[in-house]
N, C-alpha and C positions, 0 to 999 in steps of 0.2 A: 335469600332474596336480596338482602341488603348488600351482600358481597357482589352479586351480579350487577346491581344498580350502580355501585361504586365503580366497578370496572367499566361499565357502559358510559358513565359520565366522564371518567378520566379519558377514555379513548376518544370521545366526542370532542372534548376540549383540545386534545392534541391535534386532531384533524382540523378543527376550526382555526386554531392558532397558526397552523401551517399554510392555510389558504391565502394569507396576506403576503406570502413570499412570491415574488415573480422572478423566474429564472433569467439570468443575463447570459447564459451559456450560448455560444454560437456553434458548437459542435455536438454531435450526438454522443451521449454517455456510453462508455464501454465498461464492462464489469469482468473481472477475472480473478485469478489466484496467484499466489507467490510460491514458486517451487524452490525450496532452500536446499543447501548442501554445498554449493560452490563457494559460499562465504564462510563456512564453518572453519574451525581450527585457528581462530584469530590469535591465539596465544602461542602458535607455532607456525610462524610465517617464514618462507612461503609454504612449508609443510609438504607432506607426501600424499599424493593422490590415493584415495580410497582407504587411507588411514586417518589423516587429519581432516580431509574434506572429500567431497564427491560431487559429481554432476548428475542431474536428473536422468532417469532411464526412459526408454520408450514405453515401458510398462506404466510408469508414472504419467507420461503424456497421454497415453491411450485411455487410461482410466478417466482422466478429467475431460478429455474430448467426448467420451461417451456420456458425460454429465452435461454437456452443452458448452463447455468452456471454449472461448476463442481468443482469450488474451492471457498470457502467462508472463509473470515477472521472474527474471533470473538475477538474483543478487550475486555480485562478485566482489573480490577484494583487490584493491589497487596494488598492494604490495606483492600479490601473487601474479598479477598480469604484467606489471612493470616493476621488476625487482630492483632496479636502480632508477632513481628520479632522473627524468630526462633521457633515459636509455631506451633501447628497443623493447617492444612488447614480446613477452614470452610466447614463442610459437607453439609450444606444446599445450599451453592453456587456450590459445586462440583456436587450436584444432577442435577442442571440446566445445567451445562456444559456437564455432561455425557448425559443428555437428548438431548441437541442440537446436539452433535456429533452423537448420535444414529440415530436421525431423518435424519441427513445428510447421514449417511451410508445407510439407507434404500432407499435413492434417488441417490446413487452412486456419492455423493459429498465428496470431500476431504476438510479438515479443517486446517486453520492456527490459532493457539492460539497466540494472540498478547498481550504482557504485556504493556498496554498503560499508562506508568508512567513517561515518559520524563526524565528518569535517576534519579528519586527521590522517596522517601517514606515519607508520611506525618505522623507526630506524634504531637498530640495536636496542630493542625492547623499550624504546621511549616514543610516546605518541606526540607528534608535533602538529600544531594547529595550522590548517591551510590558510594562506594569506599572510603569514608572518615570515621571518627571515629564513628559517630552515626549509620550510615548504611553502613556496611562493605561489601566487596566482598563475605565474607562467608554467609551473610544474603541472598544475591541474589542467591548464589549457593544453599543454603538450600531450598529456595522457589522452585527452578526449579527441584531439585532432587525429592522433594516431589510431585511436579506436574507430573513429568515424570513417577514416580511410580504409582501415582493415575490414570493416563490415559493410562497406558501401554497396557491395554487389547484392546484398540481401534485400528483398522487396517486402518482407513481412516484419520489419522492425517498426513498431508503432512509436516508441519513444526511448530516449536516453534520459535516465534520471542522474543528473550531474553529480549529486552527492546526497546520500540518504542521511537524514536526521543529524545535521550539523548542530554542534553545541559549543558553548563557550566562545562564540565568535563576536568580534566587534562589528556592530551592524553595518557601519559604512564600509569596512573592509570586505565583509561578505557580499554586499551589494556590488561593489566594484569588481570583486573576484568573479562573481557570476556573469557580469556583463562582459568581462574579458574572455571568459570561457565560451559564452554564447557567440561572441564575434569569431572566435577561433573555430568552433564547430561549423559555423556557417561558411567558413572558407573552404570546408571539405564536404559539407552535406547541407543542402538547403531545403530538404523535404521532410525530415524526421521531426516529430514533436520533441520538445525538450521539457522534462519535468523539473520544476524549480522548487526545491525544498527550502524551508526557512529555519532560522536559528531557534534554539530551545527545542530541539528534536522535532521540528516542524509541527509542533502541537497546534491543532486547530483552535483550541480554546484560548490560547495565548498568542495567536498569530498576529493580531493587530498590534499588540504591545511590543513584540520583538521584530516584526517583519514588514511594517507599513511601508518602508522605503523601497521594498521590492516592486511596488507598483510602477516605479520609474524605469524598470528594465525594458530594453528595446530589443526586438527580434526582427530582422529584415524579412523573415519568412512568416512572421505573425503566427507562430505555432508554439507559443509558450503555454504550458499547463502548470498552474501553481498547485503544488502537491502537499497537502496537509495529511497528518496522521491523527487518528482519533480512537483512543481507548476509553473505557467507561469506568475504570476503577478510580479510587479516591486520589491516588498519586499520579494518575495519567500514564503509568508505565506499561500497562498491559500485562503485568505479572499476576494480577488478581490474587493477592495474598489472602484475601478474606472473601467469604461468600457475599451474596447480594445484600442480605440484611445487615451483616456485620460491617459491611463497607458503607452503610448509610446511603445506598444508591436509590434511584427512582427510575421508573420506566422511561422518563423523558431525558435522562442524563446524556445520552448520546446525541439527541437532537439539540439540547442546550449547548453542548460543547462544540458542535460543528457550526452552529448558527453564526458566531462571530466571523468565522472564516468565509462563510457563504455571503454574509452581508458585505464583507470587504470586497469580495469578487463582484457583487452586484454594483456596489458604489463606484468601483473603478472599471467596470465593463471588461472584466477579465474572465478567462476560463480556468476551471479548477478540476481537481482530481483528489480522491482520498486513497493514497497509496498504501496505507496500512490501517486495518481495523480488525478486531476479533474478540471473541468471548470464550469462556470455558465451556466445555461440552457437557459438564455434569451439573449445571445449575440452570433450571428452566427460566428463572427470572432474568438472568443475564441474556439468555436466548431471546426472550420476549423484548428485552431492551434493544437488542440488535435488530429485531424485526421492525420496530418503530423507527430506528435510525435509518435503516435501508429504505423504508417507505418515504421518509423525508428527503433523503438525498436524491432518490429517484424522481420525486416530484419536482426537484430543482434542476433536473437534468445533469446531475453530478455523478460521474462514474467512479469506480474504485476497485481495488484488489484486496482480497482477504489475506490476512497473515495468520497462518501459513500452512504449507504442505511440504512434504519431503520425507524420504524413507528413514532419515536419521533422527527424527524428532522423538521417537520412542513414546514416552508417556507424557509428552508436552500437552497440557490441557487445552490449548488453543488449536492444536493440529487438526486439519481436515484430511490428513492422509488416511486412506481406508484401513479398516481392521484387516487382519490376516484372511478372513473369509470374504473380504471385499464389501462388507457392510458399510453403507455411507455413514459418515459422522453427522450428528444432528445439525451442526452449523452449516454444513454443505446442503443438507436437505432444505434448510431455511433460505439460504442464499441463492440456490440454483435457479429459482424462477426469474432472476434478474439477468442471467446470462443471455446474450443477444440471440443465440440459437433457440432459447426456450421461451422467449417472450411471444405471447400470443397463444401458447399452449394452454390447455385447461390445467388448472392448478392441481387437480387430482393426479395428473400424469407425471408430476415432478415432486410428489410426496411432500407437501408443505407441512412441516412440523408445527408451524404456528397454528394451523387449523386444529390439530390434535390438542394443542395446549389450551386453546379457547374452549374446545368441546369438553375438556376435563376441568374447566374453570380454575386453571392453575396460574393464570397470569397474575402476578403480584399477590398471590394468596397469602404468603407469609407476611408481607408488609401490611395488608389490610387487616389480617387477624391481629397483628401486633398493635395496630392503631385502635 
């Protein structure tokens, strides 16, 4: 009885605490998943297709469509698409990107194109930071102008993520680089949303310390979405090297980490997105933590995409790629009720794993027993 009472009180406090937040979002939130593979093989660039990297298949797409997904992120590598800085885009890679977008269009899915380069470009096995002398802001702008022109005919591209998880950037240089790239993209495409990621791996918890100056960015189309990432383990990495108890985590850690980012959005009347989040499939306390995180960002009208899916993840603990018998992974069962196609359905129809967790009295059971 004491355990049940502790769970009830904790859940009530979380809900009451979240009621004080008022969303500043001006667009409806979208929820989706990230299908990986095209960005793999980063140590062998450009690499060989289907040996070092791969593109999602129609089987992958169809599986997630059946679960209600209508937004998929496609991470790509800059060095693979543009093999010489300032040069032409590789047509063989563009073919597969076009094909993926078309397959999604046929299934009423929108697409985010994500440049998964961490603020760098690799030349002769050396990573150079964007915005410095070897890889300039012009180079990044050149890439995105050419991509925007190449993909302009597609009507189901929701957003371009200009650069995923930049790190080791000088703040003023990154701000100026982003503004330069935004201006360039808008010379070719004035309708697609632009996902803006911040320094320090776009970490939601440290966003204000590293990225406050990004509030000054201007977009003539007024379609910027500031894109933070949020993992719940102690080092923010998403590697989850320890289980929930060993990590010293709490049910509220996801909410606590995303709050500084959301408060920053509200203060500056900006729109946001959570481009990466995820938990291990084999720890129900982490799953419960993600449930509370999702409840909170949904209440703030913040959308996001789960990291990650893709046939090459194998035993990756965050993967929501289905098992060989097409059984759904527990993270997907928990997340799927937020997909736009599923909203309004009865929860029993989308297998809410959190309901089972509650019924079995397992939320935070280890932490409560330890206390």
